C-alpha positions, 0 to 999 in steps of 0.5 A: 902142447897146452893151448894158449890162454886168452889175455885177461882184459885190462879194466882200463881198456874196457869199452864202457856200456855208455860208449856202446849206447852212444855208438848205437845211437850214432849208428841209428842217426847216421842211417836216418841221415843216409836215407834222407841225404844219399838216397833222396838227394834230389828232394833234400830241398823239401824234405831235409832239416834245411833246404839243400838246393844242390844235390851234390851237397846232399850226397856229400853229407849222405856219403859222410854219414855213411862213413860214420855208420861204418865207423859205428858198426866197426867200433861196436865190434871192438872190445878195447877203448884204444881201438876206438878212441880215435873214432869216438874223439873224431865223432865228438869233435864233429858233433860239437862243431855241428852243434855250433853251426846249428846254433848259428843258423837255427833260422835256416832250419824248417822248425816252423816252415816247410812240410811235415817231413821237413819240420820233423827232420829239423826238430830231430836235427836240433835235438840231436845236436843239442844233446849228442855233443854233451853225451860224447864229451861225457863218454870220452871223459868217462873212458879217459879217466880210466885209461891210465898209461897209453898201451905200448906200440905193437905195429908202428906206422911206417914213415911214408904213411905218417907223412901222407897222413900229416899232409892229407890231414892238414889239407882236410883241416885247412879246407874245413876251416875255410868252409866253417869260418865262411859259414859263420860270417854269411847267412844267405849265400857263401859267396866267400867260398863258392870259388874255393869249393867245387859247387855252390853251397849255402852257409849251414851246409858249408859249416856242416861240410867243414865240420866233417873235414875238420874232424877228419883232419883231427882224426889224421893228427890223432892217428899219427900221434897214436903211431900204432896201426894195431889201434887204427883199424877202424879209423883206417876203414872209415877214412877209406870209405869216406874218400871212396864215397866222396869220389863217387859223389863227384862222379855221379853229380858231375853236372853240378861241377865244372870240369875246368875248375882247378879246385875240383881236380885238387879235391879229386886228387886229395880224395884219391890220396885219402883212399890210397892212404887208408887202404895202405893203413888197412893192409898194414894193420890187417895182421893184428886188427883182423885178429878176433877180440881177446885172441892171444898175441903170437 
């Protein structure tokens, strides 16, 4: 019996070099953010781009960037645009929203104040979120104009998983919209959202957290639209990692929250649902997603 020849790569599905360069750059930046925010959360008020006075906030952002690093690593291993389209579009939305938040609250950055580490972090942050959103949009445009027709669905998403993603995505997007909008109108303390979020956050932190949640809600909607678990492996792993790490943040920094706060338990319940849904997606997608790139379909 003759061996099955590998499939000829579809030019419309090719991951362009610029896309790989962008993912590599995003990986480097996320690792830098993780080291500053997650590992050094207790000094983020002095060494980060702006003063983050609540360790839970710094750890939340560090955990989110850790999920972003996972997204980058897994995306770099893929050889088909359709398998990284949702992650790259998610990153693009996050960077655009964070750019807007940065421009609104530039006065909060340690551009001319604080120690040398904080000033360096502030200038790097400003440069990154002025440049990267434009690069993301250029990469997406370059990939999408070559895309052609959407590939056929190989592994349909189960109805129950679709329903869970729709509900979770709507909740994440709603929470993100409240946090992002709240940060737009207040420039010192986010008094309008402190009763909604489990711990106190200042405007710029509120908007960046909101940007992450809006991006995840967007990713959930895109995943439902794709309907094909064969193309959603990277997104499923990233979604799961985000939920799991944010649960660890709540547990580790429980001194920053009030145990009798119903919003806290609503947030915990949503994170548990995110982890469960993501894990179910990984399990359902494993038969095709774990196949080596370019291997024949049997």
